[in-house]
C-alpha positions, 0 to 999 in steps of 0.5 A, spaced: 499 499 500 502 506 498 503 511 503 499 517 501 500 521 507 506 526 506 511 529 510 508 536 509 501 533 512 505 531 519 509 538 520 502 542 519 501 542 527 508 541 530 510 541 537 518 544 539 519 543 531 516 536 530 510 533 528 505 532 534 504 525 532 511 524 535 509 526 542 503 521 541 508 516 541 513 520 546 507 519 551 505 512 549 512 509 550 513 513 556 507 509 559 510 503 557 517 504 559 513 506 566 510 500 566 515 495 564 521 498 569 516 499 575 514 492 575 522 490 573 524 494 579 520 490 584 520 483 581 526 480 584 525 484 591 517 481 591 520 474 590 525 474 595 521 478 600 520 474 607 513 471 607 512 474 614 511 482 616 507 487 613 509 486 606 510 479 605 513 476 599 514 469 596 520 468 600 524 465 595 532 463 595 535 469 591 537 463 586 530 462 584 528 469 583 534 470 579 533 464 574 526 466 573 528 474 572 533 472 567 529 467 563 523 473 563 528 478 560 531 474 555 524 472 553 522 479 552 528 480 547 526 474 543 519 476 543 521 482 539 522 478 533 515 475 533 512 482 534 516 485 528 514 479 524 507 479 525 507 487 524 511 486 518 507 481 515 500 481 518 497 486 522 501 493 521 505 497 526 499 500 529 495 494 531 501 491 533 502 497 538 495 496 540 495 489 541 502 489 545 499 495 550 493 491 551 497 484 553 501 488 557 495 491 561 493 484 562 499 482 565 500 487 570 493 486 572 494 479 573 501 480 577 497 485 582 493 478 584 500 476 587 498 468 586 503 463 583 498 462 577 497 470 576 504 472 577 506 467 571 500 468 567 502 476 568 509 475 566 507 471 560 502 476 557 508 481 559 513 477 554 508 477 548 506 484 549 513 487 550 514 483 543 509 486 539 509 493 542 517 495 543 519 494 535 514 497 532 514 504 535 520 506 532 518 503 526 512 508 526 517 514 527 522 511 521 516 512 517 514 519 519 521 522 518 523 518 511 522 524 507 526 528 512 532 524 514 536 530 517 530 531 523 530 524 524 536 524 529 532 530 533 526 525 533 529 519 536 533 524 541 526 526 544 523 519 543 529 517 547 527 522 553 520 519 553 523 512 554 528 514 560 522 519 563 518 513 563 523 508 566 525 514 571 518 515 574 516 507 573 522 505 578 521 511 583 513 511 584 512 503 583 518 502 587 516 506 592 509 504 593 511 496 592 516 497 598 512 502 602 505 500 601 504 493 598 507 489 592 500 489 589 499 496 589 506 497 585 504 492 580 497 494 579 500 502 578 504 499 572 498 496 569 494 503 570 499 507 566 500 502 561 492 502 560 492 510 559 498 509 554 493 504 550 487 509 550 491 515 548 494 511 542 488 508 540 484 514 540 489 518 537 492 513 532 489 517 526 494 522 527 499 518 523 495 518 517 496 511 513 503 509 516 503 503 520 495 501 518 497 495 515 503 491 512 507 494 507 507 491 500 513 487 497 515 493 492 516 498 498 520 493 502 524 492 496 525 499 495 527 500 502 532 495 501 535 498 495 535 505 499 539 502 505 544 498 500 545 505 496 547 508 503 551 502 505 555 503 498 556 511 500 559 510 506 564 505 504 571 506 502 571 509 495 577 505 494 573 498 495 571 498 487 568 491 489 564 493 494 557 494 490 559 487 486 560 484 493 554 487 496 549 484 491 552 477 492 546 474 495 546 467 500 539 465 500 537 460 506 536 453 504 531 448 507 536 445 511 539 452 514 531 454 516 531 447 519 537 448 523 534 455 525 528 452 527 532 447 531 536 452 535 530 456 537 526 450 539 532 447 543 533 454 546 526 456 548 525 450 551 532 451 556 530 458 557 523 456 560 525 449 563 531 452 567 527 456 572 521 451 572 526 446 574 530 450 579 524 453 583 520 446 583 527 443 586 527 438 580 520 435 581 518 438 574 524 438 569 522 437 561 529 435 559 530 430 564 529 423 562 530 418 567 536 419 572 539 423 566 538 431 566 540 433 559 539 441 560 546 443 559 547 438 553 540 442 550 543 449 551 550 447 548 547 443 542 543 450 540 549 454 541 553 450 537 548 449 531 547 456 531 555 457 531 556 452 525 550 456 521 553 462 522 560 460 520 558 457 514 554 463 512 559 468 513 564 463 509 559 463 503 559 471 502 565 474 498 571 477 502 568 484 504 561 483 506 564 477 510 569 481 514 564 486 515 559 481 518 565 478 522 566 485 525 558 486 527 559 479 530 565 482 534 561 488 536 555 483 538 559 479 542 562 485 546 554 487 547 553 481 550 559 482 555 556 489 557 549 486 558 551 481 562 554 486 567 549 491 566 543 487 567 545 486 575 542 492 576 535 489 577 538 483 581 544 483 585 545 490 585 538 491 588 539 486 593 545 489 595 541 495 596 536 492 600 541 488 605 547 491 605 546 498 604 545 503 610 539 506 607 536 510 613 538 517 614 537 522 619 538 529 621 542 533 615 543 527 611 535 526 611 533 533 609 538 533 604 536 527 601 528 529 601 530 536 597 534 532 592 529 527 591 523 532 591 527 536 585 529 530 581 521 528 581 518 535 580 522 538 575 522 533 570 515 532 571 513 539 570 517 539 564 513 534 561 507 537 563 509 543 559 510 539 553 503 535 554 500 542 554 504 544 548 501 538 545 494 539 547 494 546 544 495 542 537 491 536 538 485 537 543 480 539 537 481 533 533 483 528 538 479 530 545 478 523 548 485 521 547 488 528 550 482 527 556 485 520 558 492 523 557 491 529 562 487 524 567 494 520 567 498 526 569 493 528 574 494 521 577 501 521 577 502 528 580 497 526 586 502 520 587 508 524 586 506 529 591 503 524 596 510 520 596 514 527 597 509 529 603 509 522 606 517 522 606 517 529 609 512 527 614 515 521 616 522 525 617 519 530 622 519 536 617 512 537 616 506 536 621 499 534 619 493 534 622 489 527 624 484 529 619 489 530 613 493 524 615 486 520 614 485 524 607 492 522 605 492 515 608 498 516 611 500 513 617 502 516 624 509 515 626 513 515 632 520 514 629 522 520 625 527 518 619 528 517 612 528 510 609 530 510 602 527 504 598 532 499 595 529 500 588 530 508 588 537 507 586 535 504 579 532 511 578 539 514 577 541 510 571 535 514 567 537 521 571 544 520 569 542 518 562 538 525 561 544 529 564 550 526 560 547 524 554 548 531 551 555 531 553 557 524 550 553 526 543 558 532 543 564 528 544 562 523 538 561 529 534 568 532 535 574 531 532 576 526 538 571 521 536 574 515 538 573 508 534 568 503 534 573 499 538 575 504 543 568 506 544 566 499 546 572 498 550 571 505 554 564 502 555 566 496 558 572 499 562 567 504 565 562 498 567 568 494 570 570 500 574 563 501 577 563 494 579 569 496 583 566 501 587 561 497 590 567 491 591 571 496 595 565 499 599 563 491 600 570 489 602 569 488 609 563 484 609 564 478 612 562 471 608 555 469 610 553 475 613 546 477 611 546 484 612 551 490 613 551 498 612 555 500 606 554 507 605 549 509 599 554 513 595 558 507 593 551 505 589 551 512 586 558 511 583 556 504 581 550 507 577 554 513 574 559 509 571 555 504 569 551 509 565 557 512 562 559 505 560 552 505 557 552 511 553 559 508 550 555 502 547 548 501 547 546 507 543 552 506 538 551 499 537 545 498 532 548 504 528 554 500 526 550 494 524 546 499 520 552 501 517 556 495 516 551 490 514 548 490 506 541 493 506 538 486 505 541 483 511 539 488 516 533 485 519 537 478 520 543 481 523 538 485 528 535 479 530 542 476 531 544 482 535 537 482 539 539 474 540 545 476 543 542 481 548 537 476 550 542 471 552 546 476 556 540 477 560 539 470 561 547 469 563 546 475 567 541 471 571 545 465 572 551 469 574 546 472 579 545 465 582 552 464 583 552 471 588 549 467 594 555 462 594 560 466 593 558 471 598 557 465 603 564 463 601 568 469 600 564 475 601 559 479 597 565 484 595 569 478 592 563 477 587 563 484 584 570 484 584 570 478 580 565 482 575 570 488 575 576 484 573 572 480 567 569 487 564 575 491 565 579 485 561 574 485 556 575 493 555 582 492 554 582 486 549 577 491 545 582 497 545 587 492 543 584 489 537 582 496 534 587 495 528 584 488 526 577 490 527 578 497 523 581 493 517 575 488 517 570 495 517 573 497 510 573 505 512 566 505 515 566 509 521 
């Protein structure tokens, strides 16, 4: 189907120099990230919380929680391939977003019930919902800006701010309510805002014209691929006279290769699902056990071996230049895998460290300083986003009144919850006096002990806060004459990641083996997230850029799949490493666990920098 909506149509009504439709996507994505990161921050804490007390959890061992969480996050990334396929071939981007948002709303609603059946059902809904939602939002943006590529970077920057704003408020508010009020409240709040995002998108989707209404015709796909090939030809080394000829060589998938891919997928998915099931049931349920023999390790090793053989075979089928570029992409995908194995300790071992080993109770001047800082980082971004909301209303309320009403209701709710949270903290710390009637209206309990206790989930908000603060600086660095090579960027990112773990390893150095609690200062965790964010800015935003530059247009979808597969496996491996943290903490101390991760991350970074020349040669002039 030809796209009849022109670029000029989109820019007739604009907000901050961009089409109003971009901000519809901004707020929809914001609420989706709010729900995802809000639930994500709570899951491991809920699973490992004691079954006794005011907010009882499930009382799981940490190893079981990490196993489930690792499989969940891995399946989330794998499901994006399924969602992208259905959108491209069957239902279109817009309906994929709607279906995804609806499934995620159901998922959060199920998790609010807190029973095993509904928790597992909720996670399943969230996996498939995210798969439909996540890849197709950016696809809509790409279509909106296809005639004005010079504005695309700015559009993605604004959209990325929506991602981080949603993650920030999701962790801040869902985490607070989950820990302070009740887990079901935190899980449920995530679902409420996902529902608001669904309604806002559904009732304003006509603002996108024909974009994403149904799958693109084969001719359009062929045209898009030829355009991508032209771009790749332009960025290649002009001296590579073989490049275009090399780029035209196609290696179609044969029947046996498709069977290998199917076998890898079935074996891998079976293992990812079976791993937490067998551990949580303590072996009573194990799909990969036959008699007395457990074939779990053989299954996953077999899947990885088959995939590796297929990858090597296909690489060798291409002509030299393309093969070398694909090897470079595979190298960067490996580094990305290493990065996320460490980075994804944040919702697991780092959050447990915050809960069990960090002194989160503040008094006196420290308490007041935290309350002021926390208020500023909550209210200032919320005020800015509300101002953007007002600008969107001015442009779209007349034609999309219902969507704007739902969006405004969501912001009224978010303001109420934020102000309630801050009021509760100031009252609890003794800096605010409230009458009994006011306490009853605000549903704040009367307290006798005046102090501030930082929620364990609060530290996760630092990543989004630091990204928003530091992203412009890194962007200027990449645009300057001091812009480092691809290898150096990845190497710096891994070293910064490792140094971040070094802070917490040093802070926890005196925690004796087997100790279940300690009082390490909060600043060690602040430094961890600062350095991890700087590492992320060196790797995460630039990785996919190199895929698009190095891979021929006809192969971009396949290599993106390989890239997300690496991230999915990394999330699962992060959970497996988290499982080992308990044994290492009991034998050597928790500081040793983080010290080992630091050494590995820094070593990978150094290797990346040392391989700069050979990898640069494989890239054939692509920068």
